[in-house]
DSSP file (Angstrom, degrees, kcal/mol; ACC not computed):
  #  RESIDUE AA STRUCTURE BP1 BP2  ACC     N-H-->O    O-->H-N    N-H-->O    O-->H-N    TCO  KAPPA ALPHA  PHI   PSI    X-CA   Y-CA   Z-CA
    1    1 A M              0   0    0      0, 0.0     2,-0.0     0, 0.0     0, 0.0   0.000 360.0 360.0 360.0 119.7   -0.1    0.0    0.0
    2    2 A P        -     0   0    0      0, 0.0     2,-0.4     0, 0.0     0, 0.0  -0.337 360.0-140.0 -67.3 149.8    1.6    3.3   -1.1
    3    3 A S        -     0   0    0      2,-0.1     0, 0.0     1,-0.1     0, 0.0  -0.865  14.2-158.0-111.8 142.9    2.1    6.0    1.5
    4    4 A N        +     0   0    0     -2,-0.4     2,-0.8     2,-0.1     5,-0.1   0.281  59.0 119.1 -93.0   9.4    1.7    9.7    1.0
    5    5 A Y        +     0   0    0      4,-0.1     2,-0.2     3,-0.1    -2,-0.1  -0.676  43.8 176.8 -86.6 111.7    3.9   10.4    4.0
    6    6 A T     >  -     0   0    0     -2,-0.8     4,-2.0     1,-0.1     5,-0.1  -0.456  47.1-100.5-105.9 176.3    6.8   12.4    2.7
    7    7 A E  H  > S+     0   0    0      2,-0.2     4,-2.9     1,-0.2     5,-0.2   0.885 124.8  54.4 -65.4 -34.1    9.9   14.1    4.2
    8    8 A A  H  > S+     0   0    0      1,-0.2     4,-2.6     2,-0.2     5,-0.2   0.955 108.6  48.1 -67.6 -46.1    8.1   17.4    3.9
    9    9 A N  H  > S+     0   0    0      1,-0.2     4,-1.6     2,-0.2    -1,-0.2   0.856 110.6  50.5 -59.5 -35.6    5.2   15.9    5.9
   10   10 A Y  H  X S+     0   0    0     -4,-2.0     4,-2.5     2,-0.2     5,-0.2   0.942 111.5  49.2 -65.5 -49.0    7.5   14.6    8.5
   11   11 A E  H  X S+     0   0    0     -4,-2.9     4,-2.7     1,-0.2     5,-0.2   0.937 111.0  49.5 -56.3 -47.6    9.2   18.1    8.8
   12   12 A K  H  X S+     0   0    0     -4,-2.6     4,-2.0     1,-0.2    -1,-0.2   0.856 109.7  52.0 -62.6 -35.2    5.9   19.8    9.2
   13   13 A S  H  X S+     0   0    0     -4,-1.6     4,-2.3    -5,-0.2    -1,-0.2   0.906 111.4  45.8 -63.1 -44.1    4.8   17.3   11.8
   14   14 A V  H  X S+     0   0    0     -4,-2.5     4,-2.2     2,-0.2    -2,-0.2   0.919 111.9  51.5 -69.8 -41.3    7.9   17.9   13.8
   15   15 A M  H  X S+     0   0    0     -4,-2.7     4,-2.3     1,-0.2    -1,-0.2   0.873 110.5  49.3 -57.2 -43.5    7.5   21.7   13.4
   16   16 A E  H  X S+     0   0    0     -4,-2.0     4,-2.4    -5,-0.2    -1,-0.2   0.895 108.0  54.4 -65.7 -43.1    4.0   21.5   14.6
   17   17 A L  H  X S+     0   0    0     -4,-2.3     4,-0.7     1,-0.2    -2,-0.2   0.924 112.4  43.2 -55.5 -47.3    5.0   19.4   17.6
   18   18 A F  H ><>S+     0   0    0     -4,-2.2     5,-2.4     1,-0.2     3,-0.7   0.901 110.9  54.0 -69.5 -39.8    7.5   22.0   18.7
   19   19 A Q  H ><5S+     0   0    0     -4,-2.3     3,-1.6     1,-0.2    -1,-0.2   0.880 106.6  53.1 -55.8 -43.8    5.2   24.9   18.0
   20   20 A N  H 3<5S+     0   0    0     -4,-2.4    -1,-0.2     1,-0.3    -2,-0.2   0.682 104.5  56.8 -65.7 -19.9    2.6   23.2   20.3
   21   21 A L  T <<5S-     0   0    0     -4,-0.7    -1,-0.3    -3,-0.7    -2,-0.2   0.363 127.4-100.9 -94.4   5.4    5.3   23.0   23.0
   22   22 A G  T < 5S+     0   0    0     -3,-1.6     2,-0.2     1,-0.3    -3,-0.2   0.525  76.5 137.4  93.0  10.9    5.7   26.8   22.8
   23   23 A Y      < -     0   0    0     -5,-2.4     2,-0.4    -6,-0.1    -1,-0.3  -0.608  52.7-123.7 -91.4 155.5    8.9   26.9   20.6
   24   24 A E        -     0   0    0     -2,-0.2     2,-0.4     2,-0.0    -1,-0.0  -0.792  21.7-150.6 -91.8 131.6    9.3   29.4   17.8
   25   25 A T        -     0   0    0     -2,-0.4     2,-0.4    -9,-0.0   -10,-0.0  -0.846  11.8-168.6-108.0 146.5   10.0   27.9   14.3
   26   26 A V        -     0   0    0     -2,-0.4     2,-0.6     5,-0.0     5,-0.1  -0.992  30.7-111.2-136.1 136.6   12.0   29.9   11.8
   27   27 A Y    >   -     0   0    0     -2,-0.4     3,-2.9     1,-0.1     4,-0.3  -0.584  32.9-135.7 -68.0 110.5   12.5   29.2    8.0
   28   28 A A  G >  S+     0   0    0     -2,-0.6     3,-1.9     1,-0.3    -1,-0.1   0.780  99.6  58.8 -51.9 -37.8   16.3   28.4    7.9
   29   29 A P  G 3  S+     0   0    0      0, 0.0    -1,-0.3     0, 0.0    -2,-0.0   0.767 100.3  61.0 -62.1 -19.7   17.2   30.4    4.8
   30   30 A D  G <  S+     0   0    0     -3,-2.9     2,-0.4     2,-0.1    -2,-0.2   0.518  89.9  88.6 -77.4  -6.9   15.9   33.5    6.7
   31   31 A I  S <  S-     0   0    0     -3,-1.9     2,-0.5    -4,-0.3    -5,-0.0  -0.831  70.7-144.0-104.5 129.5   18.5   33.0    9.4
   32   32 A E        +     0   0    0     -2,-0.4     2,-0.3     2,-0.0    -2,-0.1  -0.766  44.9 137.1 -85.7 126.8   22.0   34.6    9.1
   33   33 A R        -     0   0    0     -2,-0.5     2,-0.7     7,-0.0     7,-0.1  -0.976  63.7 -81.2-160.8 166.3   24.5   32.1   10.6
   34   34 A D    >   -     0   0    0     -2,-0.3     3,-1.9     5,-0.2     5,-0.1  -0.670  35.9-154.5 -74.0 111.7   27.8   30.5   10.2
   35   35 A L  T 3  S+     0   0    0     -2,-0.7    -1,-0.1     1,-0.3    -3,-0.0   0.574  90.3  65.4 -71.0  -3.0   27.1   27.7    7.7
   36   36 A K  T 3  S+     0   0    0      1,-0.1    -1,-0.3     2,-0.0    -2,-0.0   0.499  98.7  63.5 -94.3  -7.3   30.1   25.7    9.0
   37   37 A S    <   -     0   0    0     -3,-1.9    -1,-0.1     2,-0.1     4,-0.1  -0.978  63.9-156.7-123.0 128.1   28.3   25.3   12.4
   38   38 A P  S    S+     0   0    0      0, 0.0     2,-0.2     0, 0.0    -1,-0.1   0.640  76.5  81.8 -70.2 -12.8   25.1   23.4   13.1
   39   39 A L  S    S-     0   0    0     -5,-0.1     2,-1.1    29,-0.1    -5,-0.2  -0.654  78.0-133.4 -98.9 150.6   24.6   25.6   16.3
   40   40 A Y     >  -     0   0    0     -2,-0.2     4,-3.0     1,-0.2     5,-0.2  -0.849  30.0-165.1 -95.0  95.7   23.2   29.1   16.6
   41   41 A D  H  > S+     0   0    0     -2,-1.1     4,-2.5     1,-0.2     5,-0.2   0.851  79.2  46.0 -53.9 -45.1   26.0   30.2   18.9
   42   42 A E  H  > S+     0   0    0      2,-0.2     4,-2.8     1,-0.2     5,-0.2   0.958 115.4  46.2 -67.0 -47.0   24.5   33.4   20.2
   43   43 A V  H  > S+     0   0    0      1,-0.2     4,-2.7     2,-0.2     5,-0.2   0.946 113.2  51.6 -64.5 -43.9   21.1   31.8   20.9
   44   44 A L  H  X S+     0   0    0     -4,-3.0     4,-2.2     1,-0.2    -1,-0.2   0.947 112.4  42.7 -54.1 -54.0   22.7   28.8   22.6
   45   45 A E  H  X S+     0   0    0     -4,-2.5     4,-2.2     1,-0.2    -1,-0.2   0.905 114.7  51.8 -63.3 -40.1   24.9   30.8   25.0
   46   46 A R  H  X S+     0   0    0     -4,-2.8     4,-2.5    -5,-0.2    -1,-0.2   0.933 112.4  46.9 -55.0 -47.6   22.0   33.2   25.8
   47   47 A Q  H  X S+     0   0    0     -4,-2.7     4,-2.4    -5,-0.2     5,-0.2   0.838 110.1  51.2 -69.9 -35.2   19.8   30.2   26.6
   48   48 A I  H  X S+     0   0    0     -4,-2.2     4,-2.2    -5,-0.2    -1,-0.2   0.943 112.0  48.3 -61.8 -47.2   22.4   28.5   28.7
   49   49 A R  H  < S+     0   0    0     -4,-2.2    -2,-0.2     1,-0.2     6,-0.2   0.901 112.4  48.3 -57.0 -46.4   22.8   31.7   30.7
   50   50 A L  H  < S+     0   0    0     -4,-2.5    -1,-0.2     1,-0.2    -2,-0.2   0.885 115.2  43.8 -68.5 -36.7   19.0   32.1   31.1
   51   51 A L  H  < S+     0   0    0     -4,-2.4    -1,-0.2     1,-0.3    -2,-0.2   0.797 125.6  33.0 -78.0 -27.0   18.5   28.5   32.2
   52   52 A N    ><  +     0   0    0     -4,-2.2     3,-2.3    -5,-0.2    -1,-0.3  -0.456  67.2 161.6-124.3  60.5   21.4   28.5   34.5
   53   53 A P  T 3  S+     0   0    0      0, 0.0    -1,-0.1     0, 0.0    -2,-0.1   0.719  78.6  49.1 -65.1 -21.4   21.7   32.1   35.9
   54   54 A T  T 3  S+     0   0    0      2,-0.0    -5,-0.1    -5,-0.0    -2,-0.0   0.438  81.5 120.4 -95.3   2.4   24.0   31.0   38.9
   55   55 A L  S <  S-     0   0    0     -3,-2.3     5,-0.1    -6,-0.2    -3,-0.1  -0.435  70.7-112.9 -70.7 133.3   26.4   28.9   36.8
   56   56 A P     >  -     0   0    0      0, 0.0     4,-1.6     0, 0.0     3,-0.1  -0.259  25.0-113.7 -57.6 156.0   30.1   30.2   37.1
   57   57 A E  H  > S+     0   0    0      1,-0.2     4,-2.8     2,-0.2     5,-0.2   0.912 117.5  56.0 -59.3 -46.9   31.5   31.7   33.8
   58   58 A D  H  > S+     0   0    0      1,-0.2     4,-2.2     2,-0.2    -1,-0.2   0.894 106.8  49.5 -54.5 -43.0   34.1   28.8   33.6
   59   59 A A  H  > S+     0   0    0      2,-0.2     4,-2.6     1,-0.2    -1,-0.2   0.872 111.3  48.9 -63.3 -40.3   31.2   26.2   33.7
   60   60 A I  H  X S+     0   0    0     -4,-1.6     4,-2.5     2,-0.2     5,-0.2   0.974 113.7  46.8 -64.8 -54.9   29.3   28.2   30.9
   61   61 A C  H  X S+     0   0    0     -4,-2.8     4,-2.2     1,-0.2    -2,-0.2   0.851 112.4  50.5 -57.6 -38.6   32.5   28.3   28.8
   62   62 A D  H  X S+     0   0    0     -4,-2.2     4,-2.6    -5,-0.2    -1,-0.2   0.929 111.1  48.2 -68.2 -46.5   33.1   24.6   29.4
   63   63 A A  H  X S+     0   0    0     -4,-2.6     4,-2.2     1,-0.2    -2,-0.2   0.914 111.5  49.1 -60.5 -43.7   29.5   23.7   28.4
   64   64 A L  H  X S+     0   0    0     -4,-2.5     4,-2.1     1,-0.2    -1,-0.2   0.918 111.3  50.2 -60.7 -44.6   29.7   25.7   25.3
   65   65 A F  H  X S+     0   0    0     -4,-2.2     4,-1.6    -5,-0.2    -2,-0.2   0.906 110.4  49.4 -55.0 -46.9   33.1   24.1   24.4
   66   66 A K  H  < S+     0   0    0     -4,-2.6    -1,-0.2     1,-0.2    -2,-0.2   0.836 110.8  49.8 -64.3 -36.1   31.7   20.6   25.0
   67   67 A L  H  < S+     0   0    0     -4,-2.2     3,-0.5    -5,-0.2    -1,-0.2   0.883 116.0  42.7 -68.6 -35.6   28.6   21.3   22.8
   68   68 A K  H  < S+     0   0    0     -4,-2.1    -2,-0.2     1,-0.2    -1,-0.2   0.697 124.9  33.6 -83.4 -21.1   30.7   22.6   20.0
   69   69 A N  S  < S+     0   0    0     -4,-1.6    -1,-0.2    -5,-0.2    -2,-0.2  -0.264  78.7 164.1-132.7  47.6   33.5   19.9   20.2
   70   70 A F        -     0   0    0     -3,-0.5     2,-0.3     1,-0.1    -3,-0.1  -0.337  37.0-122.7 -70.1 151.6   31.8   16.7   21.2
   71   71 A E        -     0   0    0      1,-0.1    -1,-0.1    -5,-0.1    -2,-0.0  -0.712  10.7-153.5 -93.0 142.0   33.5   13.5   20.8
   72   72 A N        -     0   0    0     -2,-0.3    -1,-0.1     2,-0.1     3,-0.1   0.377  41.8-109.8 -99.9   7.3   31.6   10.9   18.7
   73   73 A G  S    S+     0   0    0      1,-0.3     2,-0.2     0, 0.0    -2,-0.0   0.558  71.6 139.4  84.7   5.0   33.2    7.7   20.4
   74   74 A E        -     0   0    0      1,-0.1    -1,-0.3     3,-0.0     2,-0.2  -0.622  57.3-112.1 -83.3 148.4   35.2    6.8   17.4
   75   75 A A        -     0   0    0     -2,-0.2     2,-0.2    -3,-0.1    -1,-0.1  -0.529  30.9-110.9 -77.0 143.0   38.7    5.5   18.0
   76   76 A C        -     0   0    0     -2,-0.2    -1,-0.1     1,-0.1     0, 0.0  -0.512  26.2-167.5 -76.5 142.2   41.5    7.7   16.9
   77   77 A T              0   0    0     -2,-0.2    -1,-0.1     1,-0.1    -2,-0.0   0.313 360.0 360.0-106.4   8.8   43.4    6.1   13.9
   78   78 A A              0   0    0      0, 0.0    -1,-0.1     0, 0.0    -2,-0.1   0.424 360.0 360.0 -80.6 360.0   46.4    8.4   14.0
């Protein structure tokens, strides 16, 4: 039985789910960002600070570093 469920339908469903949870969705081409990074650095840092107002600066810097430079568990072949 053929399905009309496409990638576009899936994306729309996920966006609606997050909108229903109170998140704002934005059309990606309308956002200026570093195309080499999957993260929105300014938003990420602002939200970390907002969610953790008593966190020391060193801890915030460490968290940002770990999010930007996570290890994927692969063994080094060098």
